[in-house]
N, C-alpha and C positions, 0 to 999 in steps of 0.2 A: 475377561480379558483386563489386563493392567490399564488403569485409567491414564496413568503418565504416558504409557506406550501409545495409547489411542490418540491422546492430545498430541503428542510428538508426530505421529503419522499424519495427523490432520495438518500440523504446522508444515511438515515437508511437502504435503500435497498442495497446501495453500501457497507456499513458496514457488513451487513450479508453476502454479496458475498464474501468480502474480508476475513472475518473470516473463512467462509466455505472453500475457497481455500486454505488459509494457513493451516487450521487444516487438510484438505485432504492431503496436501503435507506432513506434518509433521507425520500424523498417518500412511501413507503408505510409509514412508521412501523414498519418491521421492525427492532427493536432488535438481533437477531442471527440473520438468516435461515439462516446456517451452522449454528447450533445446532439450528434446526428440522430441517434436512437430515440432520445426524448423528443426531439422536434417532430419526428414522423409518427410516434405513437403516444407521446405523453409521459409524464413522470410516473403516475401510479401504474399505468399499464407496463412501463419498462420494469418497475419493480416487480410486478406480477410475473412478467416473462422470465426474468432472471431467477426469480424464486422458484419457479416451476423447473427451470433448467438445472439449477444447482441443488434442489432438494431442501434448501433451507429458507430462511425468511431474510429478504433483501429490502432495505429502506434507504432512500436518498439518492438513487441513481440520478445523476445530472445536477445534483446539488453542489453549490459552490461554497457552502459553510459546513463547518465540522459538525457531525451529528451532536445533539444535545448530551447524549450519554458518554460521549468521548472522555476517557479518564483525565481528570484534572491533574494528575500526578505526571503526565507525559507532556513535555515541553514540545511545541511544534517547530519545525525549521523556519528560517526567516525567508519565507518565500510566499507568493500568493497561491491561493488554492484554485486549481482548474476544476476538480470534481471531488466529491467525498461521498462515501457510502458506508453502510453498516450491513453486516451479515451475520445471522445466528444460525447455527446448526449443531443439534446434538449437545446443547448446553455451552457450546464454545461461541463467543461472540468475537467478531473481528471487525475492525475499522480499516478501509482502504482510502488513502488520500493521494491524489495526484496533484503535483504542484505545477505551476504555470512556468513559462519560459525565463522567470527570474531565478529559478533553481539552477545551479551550475556546480562546478567542482568546489569552489570556494564555499557555497552554502552546505554542500555535502560534508566537506571537512569540518566546518564549524559545528554542524549538527552532530557528527560523531563525537567531537570533543564535548558537547553539551551532554550527550547520553552518558559518557564516562563520568562527568562531573556530577550528574544526577544519580549516580550509583548503579547504572546499568553495566553489566559484564558482557564484554564482547565474547561471543561463541564461535563466530566465523566472520571472516573478511576475505573478499576475493575481488581481483581485477582481471579483466580479460582484454588484452590488446589495446588498452587505453580507450575502449569504447563501451565498457560495462563495468560498474563498481557495484558491489553488494556488501552489506554488513548485517549481521544477525546478533541481536543484543537481548539480555533478559535480566530481570531484576527479581525473579522468583514469583512475581504476580502477573507480569506481562511479558510477552515476546514481542520484539520489534524487529522488523526487516526493513531495511532501507536500500533502495536501489537507484542508481543513476545511469541512464543509458545515453549514449551519444558522446562524441568528443567535444572538446572545447571549441573546435572550429565549426561545429554543426549545432543544430538544436539539440538540447539535452532535455530528457524527461526524468523527473524525479518522483519516486513513489514511496510512501510510507504504509506498512501493513502492520497493524497492532492486533495482537490476539491475547485474550485473557487465557492464563494457564490453568 
């Protein structure tokens, strides 16, 4: 099978999972469900449970610091980190970072401008009824998906999902 096609399929699957998780957290008013999971079973056990369910290797569930191996070439948004984790499956590594309630439309817009200035090309951008914004960027080495859920009048949740190509 074509490696590029396989990576692209995983990226699309990851995008769907990413959006579904973020939407679930937003719609159920779960500020940080990862925190609840780690409080009940512990960090390493949470990593093991999600690794088993996903079929890959997960590290950092409940962490509020960017994983050590997060690419230095990727600038982060100007917002606090609510949770960060790393996932590896089939040679593809991804990092998922959820930002705290300091992330909003202005932070999202500023981050999109930063990505363009850093040489990332926009592949997809979408907005739904003012309650969900998504953008998909690449630079040939990494794929970045940025999402913002919620309206300016409500709590907003911002997520960055980075995959190596």
